[in-house]
C-alpha positions as CSV (number, residue, x, y, z in Angstrom):
1,X,47.4,-46.2,102.9
2,X,49.1,-44.7,106.0
3,X,51.5,-47.7,106.2
4,X,52.4,-47.4,102.5
5,X,53.2,-43.7,102.8
6,X,55.3,-44.3,105.8
7,X,57.3,-47.2,104.1
8,X,57.8,-45.0,101.0
9,X,59.2,-42.3,103.2
10,X,61.6,-44.8,104.9
11,X,62.8,-46.0,101.5
12,X,63.3,-42.5,100.1
13,X,65.0,-41.3,103.3
14,X,67.2,-44.4,103.3
15,X,68.8,-43.3,100.0
16,X,70.3,-40.2,101.6
17,X,74.1,-40.4,101.9
18,X,74.3,-39.1,105.5
19,X,72.1,-38.5,108.5
20,X,71.5,-35.1,110.0
21,X,73.2,-34.6,113.4
22,X,71.2,-35.5,116.5
23,X,71.8,-32.8,119.2
24,X,73.4,-34.2,122.4
25,X,70.9,-32.6,124.7
26,X,67.2,-33.4,124.6
27,X,66.2,-29.8,125.0
28,X,68.0,-28.8,121.8
29,X,66.1,-31.3,119.6
30,X,64.5,-29.7,116.5
31,X,60.7,-29.6,116.0
32,X,61.0,-32.3,113.3
33,X,62.9,-35.6,113.7
34,X,66.3,-35.1,112.1
35,X,66.8,-36.6,108.7
36,X,67.6,-40.3,108.8
37,X,66.7,-40.8,112.5
38,X,63.9,-42.9,113.9
39,X,62.3,-41.8,117.1
40,X,60.2,-44.3,119.2
41,X,58.2,-43.2,122.3
42,X,55.7,-45.1,124.4
43,X,53.9,-44.2,127.6
44,X,50.9,-44.6,129.8
45,X,48.7,-42.4,132.0
46,X,47.0,-39.1,131.5
47,X,48.0,-36.5,128.8
48,X,51.8,-36.7,128.9
49,X,54.1,-33.9,127.7
50,X,55.3,-36.0,124.8
51,X,51.9,-36.9,123.4
52,X,49.5,-34.1,124.2
53,X,46.7,-35.7,122.3
54,X,46.8,-39.1,124.0
55,X,45.4,-40.6,127.1
56,X,46.0,-44.1,128.4
57,X,48.6,-46.4,126.8
58,X,50.2,-45.2,123.6
59,X,53.1,-45.7,121.3
60,X,54.5,-43.4,118.5
61,X,57.1,-44.0,115.8
62,X,58.5,-41.1,113.7
63,X,61.1,-41.0,111.0
64,X,62.9,-38.0,109.6
65,X,62.6,-38.1,105.9
66,X,64.2,-34.8,105.1
67,X,65.1,-31.4,106.6
68,X,61.5,-30.2,106.4
69,X,59.6,-33.5,106.5
70,X,58.9,-36.4,108.9
71,X,56.4,-39.2,109.0
72,X,54.8,-40.9,111.9
73,X,52.5,-43.8,112.9
74,X,51.2,-44.5,116.3
75,X,48.5,-46.2,118.4
76,X,46.4,-45.5,121.5
77,X,45.5,-48.5,123.6
78,X,47.7,-50.7,121.3
79,X,46.9,-53.9,123.1
80,X,43.1,-53.4,123.1
81,X,40.4,-51.9,120.8
82,X,42.2,-48.6,120.5
83,X,43.0,-46.3,117.5
84,X,45.8,-46.2,115.0
85,X,47.1,-42.9,113.6
86,X,49.3,-41.8,110.8
87,X,50.8,-38.3,110.6
88,X,52.8,-36.1,108.2
89,X,54.7,-33.0,109.5
90,X,56.1,-30.3,107.3
91,X,58.5,-27.7,108.6
92,X,57.8,-24.2,107.5
93,X,61.0,-22.9,109.1
94,X,63.7,-25.5,109.7
95,X,65.4,-23.1,112.1
96,X,68.3,-24.1,114.3
97,X,68.5,-23.0,118.0
98,X,68.1,-20.4,119.3
99,X,65.7,-19.4,116.6
100,X,62.0,-20.2,116.3
101,X,60.8,-23.2,114.2
102,X,57.2,-23.7,112.8
103,X,55.7,-26.9,111.5
104,X,52.3,-28.0,110.1
105,X,50.9,-31.4,110.6
106,X,48.1,-33.6,109.3
107,X,46.9,-36.9,110.7
108,X,44.4,-39.6,110.0
109,X,42.9,-41.8,112.8
110,X,40.9,-45.0,112.6
111,X,39.6,-47.3,115.2
112,X,41.0,-50.9,115.1
113,X,37.5,-52.1,114.8
114,X,37.0,-50.0,111.6
115,X,33.8,-48.6,113.0
116,X,35.1,-45.0,113.6
117,X,37.5,-42.7,111.8
118,X,38.8,-39.2,111.9
119,X,41.5,-36.7,111.1
120,X,43.2,-33.6,112.3
121,X,45.1,-30.6,111.1
122,X,47.5,-28.6,113.3
123,X,50.5,-26.3,113.7
124,X,53.3,-26.4,116.2
125,X,55.9,-23.7,117.2
126,X,59.1,-24.4,119.0
127,X,61.5,-21.8,120.6
128,X,64.9,-23.1,121.9
129,X,67.4,-20.9,123.8
130,X,70.2,-22.5,125.8
131,X,68.7,-24.9,128.4
132,X,65.1,-23.7,127.7
133,X,62.6,-25.2,125.3
134,X,59.1,-23.8,124.7
135,X,56.4,-25.4,122.5
136,X,52.9,-24.3,121.5
137,X,50.5,-26.4,119.5
138,X,47.0,-26.0,118.2
139,X,45.0,-28.7,116.5
140,X,41.5,-29.2,114.9
141,X,40.3,-32.7,114.9
142,X,37.1,-34.5,113.8
143,X,35.7,-38.0,114.2
144,X,32.8,-40.0,112.9
145,X,31.5,-43.1,114.8
146,X,28.7,-45.6,114.0
147,X,26.4,-43.9,116.5
148,X,27.0,-40.3,115.5
149,X,24.6,-38.5,113.2
150,X,27.4,-36.4,111.8
151,X,31.0,-35.4,112.4
152,X,32.1,-34.6,116.0
153,X,34.8,-31.9,115.8
154,X,36.7,-29.7,118.2
155,X,39.9,-27.7,118.9
156,X,42.7,-28.6,121.2
157,X,45.8,-26.6,122.2
158,X,48.8,-26.8,124.5
159,X,51.7,-24.8,125.9
160,X,54.8,-26.7,127.0
161,X,58.0,-25.6,128.7
162,X,61.2,-27.4,129.8
163,X,64.4,-26.4,131.5
164,X,67.3,-28.9,131.2
165,X,70.1,-28.9,133.7
166,X,72.6,-31.7,133.0
167,X,70.6,-34.9,132.3
168,X,67.5,-33.7,134.1
169,X,64.7,-31.6,132.7
170,X,61.6,-30.6,134.7
171,X,58.7,-29.9,132.3
172,X,55.1,-28.5,132.4
173,X,52.3,-28.6,129.9
174,X,49.0,-26.7,130.0
175,X,46.3,-28.0,127.6
176,X,42.8,-27.1,126.6
177,X,40.5,-29.7,125.1
178,X,37.0,-30.1,123.8
179,X,34.1,-28.7,126.0
180,X,36.6,-26.4,127.7
181,X,38.4,-29.1,129.7
182,X,41.8,-27.9,130.9
183,X,44.7,-30.2,131.7
184,X,48.0,-29.6,133.5
185,X,50.9,-32.1,133.3
186,X,54.1,-31.8,135.3
187,X,56.9,-34.3,134.9
188,X,60.6,-34.9,135.2
189,X,62.6,-36.1,132.2
190,X,65.9,-37.9,132.7
191,X,68.2,-38.2,129.6
192,X,70.2,-41.4,130.1
193,X,72.2,-40.9,126.8
194,X,72.0,-39.0,123.6
195,X,69.2,-41.1,122.3
196,X,67.5,-42.5,125.4
197,X,65.2,-40.7,127.8
198,X,62.5,-41.5,130.4
199,X,60.0,-39.3,132.3
200,X,57.4,-39.6,135.0
201,X,54.9,-37.1,136.3
202,X,51.3,-36.2,137.2
203,X,48.5,-35.0,134.9
204,X,45.4,-33.2,136.4
205,X,42.2,-32.3,134.7
206,X,39.6,-29.6,135.4
207,X,36.9,-32.2,134.7
208,X,36.1,-34.0,138.0
209,X,35.0,-37.1,136.1
210,X,38.5,-37.4,134.7
211,X,40.5,-36.4,137.8
212,X,44.3,-36.9,137.9
213,X,46.6,-39.7,136.7
214,X,50.2,-40.6,136.9
215,X,52.0,-40.5,133.5
216,X,55.2,-42.2,132.3
217,X,57.1,-42.0,129.0
218,X,60.1,-43.8,127.5
219,X,61.7,-42.6,124.3
220,X,64.6,-43.6,122.1
221,X,66.2,-42.2,119.0
222,X,67.8,-44.7,116.6
Protein backbone atom coordinates (compact mmCIF):
# COMPACT_ATOMS: atom_id res chain seq x y z
CA UNK A 1 0.00 0.00 0.00
CA UNK A 2 2.80 2.40 0.89
CA UNK A 3 4.51 1.73 -2.44
CA UNK A 4 1.28 2.30 -4.38
CA UNK A 5 0.69 5.65 -2.70
CA UNK A 6 4.27 6.73 -3.39
CA UNK A 7 4.10 5.75 -7.07
CA UNK A 8 0.76 7.54 -7.44
CA UNK A 9 2.37 10.66 -6.01
CA UNK A 10 5.25 10.39 -8.47
CA UNK A 11 2.82 10.06 -11.37
CA UNK A 12 0.70 13.00 -10.24
CA UNK A 13 3.73 15.18 -9.52
CA UNK A 14 5.24 14.30 -12.87
CA UNK A 15 2.31 15.96 -14.66
CA UNK A 16 3.30 19.35 -13.25
CA UNK A 17 4.69 21.68 -15.96
CA UNK A 18 7.62 22.99 -13.93
CA UNK A 19 9.61 22.12 -10.84
CA UNK A 20 9.83 24.40 -7.87
CA UNK A 21 13.24 26.08 -7.44
CA UNK A 22 15.81 24.33 -5.25
CA UNK A 23 17.66 26.82 -3.02
CA UNK A 24 21.39 26.99 -3.72
CA UNK A 25 22.37 26.69 -0.05
CA UNK A 26 21.43 23.66 2.04
CA UNK A 27 20.51 25.82 5.04
CA UNK A 28 17.79 27.54 2.99
CA UNK A 29 15.96 24.32 2.05
CA UNK A 30 12.23 24.36 2.88
CA UNK A 31 10.70 21.95 5.38
CA UNK A 32 9.15 19.90 2.53
CA UNK A 33 10.97 18.63 -0.53
CA UNK A 34 10.32 21.18 -3.32
CA UNK A 35 7.75 20.14 -5.92
CA UNK A 36 9.20 17.88 -8.61
CA UNK A 37 12.45 17.11 -6.76
CA UNK A 38 13.58 13.75 -5.39
CA UNK A 39 15.78 13.71 -2.30
CA UNK A 40 17.79 10.59 -1.42
CA UNK A 41 19.76 10.28 1.80
CA UNK A 42 21.63 7.37 3.36
CA UNK A 43 23.75 7.00 6.45
CA UNK A 44 25.10 4.86 9.24
CA UNK A 45 25.85 5.25 12.93
CA UNK A 46 23.91 6.64 15.87
CA UNK A 47 21.00 9.07 15.59
CA UNK A 48 22.11 11.42 12.79
CA UNK A 49 20.84 14.97 12.33
CA UNK A 50 19.20 14.02 9.02
CA UNK A 51 17.21 11.06 10.39
CA UNK A 52 16.49 11.68 14.04
CA UNK A 53 14.38 8.54 14.32
CA UNK A 54 16.97 6.14 12.95
CA UNK A 55 19.88 4.19 14.36
CA UNK A 56 22.27 2.01 12.40
CA UNK A 57 22.28 1.87 8.59
CA UNK A 58 19.37 3.67 6.94
CA UNK A 59 18.17 5.06 3.61
CA UNK A 60 15.37 7.53 2.81
CA UNK A 61 13.80 8.64 -0.47
CA UNK A 62 11.40 11.59 -0.59
CA UNK A 63 9.56 13.22 -3.46
CA UNK A 64 7.96 16.67 -3.56
CA UNK A 65 4.45 16.15 -4.93
CA UNK A 66 3.21 19.70 -4.43
CA UNK A 67 3.84 22.93 -2.59
CA UNK A 68 2.31 21.49 0.58
CA UNK A 69 2.88 17.74 0.18
CA UNK A 70 5.74 15.28 -0.07
CA UNK A 71 5.90 11.48 0.14
CA UNK A 72 8.69 9.27 1.40
CA UNK A 73 9.82 5.67 1.74
CA UNK A 74 12.81 4.41 3.68
CA UNK A 75 14.42 1.52 5.48
CA UNK A 76 16.53 0.92 8.58
CA UNK A 77 19.09 -1.90 8.27
CA UNK A 78 18.19 -2.24 4.55
CA UNK A 79 20.59 -5.15 4.00
CA UNK A 80 19.37 -7.15 7.00
CA UNK A 81 16.14 -7.92 8.83
CA UNK A 82 15.31 -4.27 9.36
CA UNK A 83 12.18 -2.17 8.94
CA UNK A 84 10.54 -0.40 6.01
CA UNK A 85 8.71 2.90 6.47
CA UNK A 86 6.38 5.00 4.37
CA UNK A 87 5.64 8.63 5.20
CA UNK A 88 3.34 11.47 4.17
CA UNK A 89 4.12 15.09 5.10
CA UNK A 90 1.66 17.96 4.73
CA UNK A 91 2.74 21.58 5.08
CA UNK A 92 0.49 23.76 7.19
CA UNK A 93 2.45 26.88 6.29
CA UNK A 94 4.57 26.70 3.12
CA UNK A 95 6.52 29.75 4.25
CA UNK A 96 9.63 30.97 2.52
CA UNK A 97 12.72 32.06 4.46
CA UNK A 98 13.06 33.83 6.81
CA UNK A 99 9.56 32.93 8.00
CA UNK A 100 8.50 29.89 10.01
CA UNK A 101 7.16 26.73 8.34
CA UNK A 102 5.11 23.97 9.99
CA UNK A 103 4.39 20.47 8.68
CA UNK A 104 2.52 17.44 9.95
CA UNK A 105 3.62 13.91 9.15
CA UNK A 106 2.24 10.40 9.39
CA UNK A 107 4.19 7.19 8.91
CA UNK A 108 3.70 3.45 8.76
CA UNK A 109 6.47 0.99 9.68
CA UNK A 110 6.68 -2.74 9.18
CA UNK A 111 9.45 -5.25 9.81
CA UNK A 112 10.71 -7.01 6.71
CA UNK A 113 9.88 -10.28 8.43
CA UNK A 114 6.25 -9.16 8.65
CA UNK A 115 6.14 -10.06 12.34
CA UNK A 116 6.00 -6.49 13.66
CA UNK A 117 4.34 -3.27 12.57
CA UNK A 118 3.77 0.22 13.83
CA UNK A 119 2.99 3.81 12.98
CA UNK A 120 3.69 7.34 14.05
CA UNK A 121 2.25 10.85 13.96
CA UNK A 122 4.32 13.99 14.33
CA UNK A 123 4.83 17.66 13.66
CA UNK A 124 7.88 19.64 12.59
CA UNK A 125 8.70 23.35 12.72
CA UNK A 126 11.49 25.05 10.77
CA UNK A 127 12.80 28.59 11.12
CA UNK A 128 15.31 29.90 8.60
CA UNK A 129 17.08 33.23 8.78
CA UNK A 130 20.17 33.97 6.73
CA UNK A 131 22.82 31.33 7.45
CA UNK A 132 20.88 29.84 10.39
CA UNK A 133 18.39 26.98 10.30
CA UNK A 134 16.46 25.80 13.38
CA UNK A 135 14.23 22.70 13.55
CA UNK A 136 11.98 21.23 16.22
CA UNK A 137 10.14 17.91 15.91
CA UNK A 138 7.84 15.87 18.11
CA UNK A 139 6.54 12.42 17.26
CA UNK A 140 4.31 9.79 18.86
CA UNK A 141 4.97 6.25 17.67
CA UNK A 142 3.66 2.79 18.43
CA UNK A 143 4.70 -0.74 17.55
CA UNK A 144 3.29 -4.23 17.99
CA UNK A 145 5.52 -7.30 17.88
CA UNK A 146 4.83 -11.03 18.08
CA UNK A 147 5.94 -11.17 21.72
CA UNK A 148 4.11 -8.05 22.92
CA UNK A 149 0.85 -8.38 24.82
CA UNK A 150 -0.25 -5.00 23.46
CA UNK A 151 0.97 -1.89 21.76
CA UNK A 152 4.30 -0.39 22.81
CA UNK A 153 4.10 3.38 22.42
CA UNK A 154 6.11 6.46 23.29
CA UNK A 155 7.07 10.04 22.48
CA UNK A 156 10.25 11.30 20.85
CA UNK A 157 11.39 14.85 20.21
CA UNK A 158 14.38 16.78 18.96
CA UNK A 159 15.82 20.26 18.55
CA UNK A 160 18.29 20.87 15.73
CA UNK A 161 20.35 23.87 14.70
CA UNK A 162 22.76 24.64 11.85
CA UNK A 163 24.95 27.55 10.79
CA UNK A 164 26.19 27.50 7.20
CA UNK A 165 29.31 29.43 6.22
CA UNK A 166 30.18 28.88 2.57
CA UNK A 167 29.90 25.15 1.81
CA UNK A 168 30.35 24.12 5.47
CA UNK A 169 27.63 23.87 8.12
CA UNK A 170 28.28 22.70 11.70
CA UNK A 171 25.11 21.20 13.19
CA UNK A 172 23.87 20.00 16.56
CA UNK A 173 20.78 17.97 17.49
CA UNK A 174 19.39 17.28 20.97
CA UNK A 175 16.89 14.45 21.25
CA UNK A 176 14.67 12.77 23.85
CA UNK A 177 13.49 9.22 23.31
CA UNK A 178 11.49 6.57 25.12
CA UNK A 179 12.23 5.92 28.80
CA UNK A 180 13.81 9.37 29.13
CA UNK A 181 16.92 8.57 27.07
CA UNK A 182 18.65 11.71 25.80
CA UNK A 183 20.87 11.95 22.73
CA UNK A 184 23.25 14.60 21.42
CA UNK A 185 24.53 14.58 17.86
CA UNK A 186 27.20 16.98 16.59
CA UNK A 187 28.34 16.83 12.97
CA UNK A 188 29.80 18.84 10.13
CA UNK A 189 27.97 19.06 6.82
CA UNK A 190 29.83 19.85 3.59
CA UNK A 191 27.78 20.93 0.56
CA UNK A 192 29.67 19.83 -2.54
CA UNK A 193 27.12 21.29 -4.97
CA UNK A 194 23.52 22.51 -5.05
CA UNK A 195 22.19 18.98 -4.79
CA UNK A 196 25.00 17.00 -3.12
CA UNK A 197 26.00 17.00 0.54
CA UNK A 198 27.82 14.79 3.04
CA UNK A 199 28.27 14.94 6.80
CA UNK A 200 30.12 13.16 9.59
CA UNK A 201 29.92 13.51 13.34
CA UNK A 202 29.43 11.92 16.74
CA UNK A 203 26.26 10.84 18.55
CA UNK A 204 26.21 10.35 22.32
CA UNK A 205 23.48 8.88 24.51
CA UNK A 206 22.60 9.25 28.19
CA UNK A 207 22.05 5.48 28.31
CA UNK A 208 25.40 3.78 29.18
CA UNK A 209 24.23 0.64 27.41
CA UNK A 210 24.03 2.57 24.13
CA UNK A 211 27.10 4.77 24.55
CA UNK A 212 28.39 6.87 21.66
CA UNK A 213 28.74 6.19 17.95
CA UNK A 214 30.13 7.86 14.87
CA UNK A 215 27.49 8.90 12.33
CA UNK A 216 27.83 9.60 8.59
CA UNK A 217 25.31 10.79 6.03
CA UNK A 218 25.29 11.35 2.26
CA UNK A 219 22.40 13.10 0.51
CA UNK A 220 21.53 14.14 -3.04
CA UNK A 221 18.64 16.09 -4.61
CA UNK A 222 17.70 15.09 -8.17
